[in-house]
Phi, psi and omega in degrees: 000144179236151177271142181221131179258129176264101186300322184295334179242006178050053183233135176261128181236162174256134179228148177296147174302139182077006176289141177285150176300324180301311180298321179296317180294315181295324180293339181248029169059032173272142186281084179244129178269170173208073185302326181266007179064038174079023181267357180079022184257350183233183182253003191291347175247022180297130177226164174249134178264112182280328177207150173084020179302331179285354180257018175243161175300152178296158177295136174280165177300318179298316180298318179299317179297317181293315180298327179296335180275343188284135178293317185264016182280148175218188183298339181260008181282143174218158169265122185299332180287339184259335184273128179244142184281126178248331185222177182285153165082023176284134178243122186245136175231134176280148176294153180282127181123173178238137178281136179282128179259325179218138180298330179301334179297336181274337184304317180291344183262359180302131180092354178253167177270140179294125179289328177223162174301141176254124189249146177292131186287344182263314183242002172078003179295150179285121177271320178220124179288150176302135178087349180276149179285134177275114185259156178299320182296322178293319179296320178297322178298330185272001182303327178301333180301322178301320180293317179299317181291322178298317178296319181298320181282347182076027182275000000 
C-alpha cells in the first residue's frame, strides 16, 4: 500500500501499488468523469500532480498525445486513468471546473449561472465560465459535442 494525498479534500489515503489514480479518486467519492471509459482519449480525468510525479508510472504515448490537446495541461498534468501509483507521497489536485459529459446535462441549467467552470471533455477548454449565465444559444452551439463524445466512446 502507498499513501496518496487528495489535495481538493486534504485527505491522505492508502492505495495498492499499481492502482490507477482514477480508481483511487473514484473510491473516495471525488467527482471525476471518464467519458472515454478510461482509454486515455479524453480530458475528463485530467489531474495535476502537486508532488511525487516521479512516483507514478511514466506517461504512455497515448497519454502524451491527449495531454498535448488539453487547454489547461502543464508539466504536472496526468490522466488519472493512465497514471498508476508506484511510490509514497503523491499529491493529486483536480482541475477547477467540471467536465461536461453530455450536452443534455446543460438543458436543465439554461438561464442559471454556472456554479463552476464547465470544461470541454476532450481538450479541457472552458465552455462556460463560473458565474456566467448558461444560454440556450450556447447550448445549441455545443450540440456537436454529443457527436464527438459518442464517437470517442465508440458507441
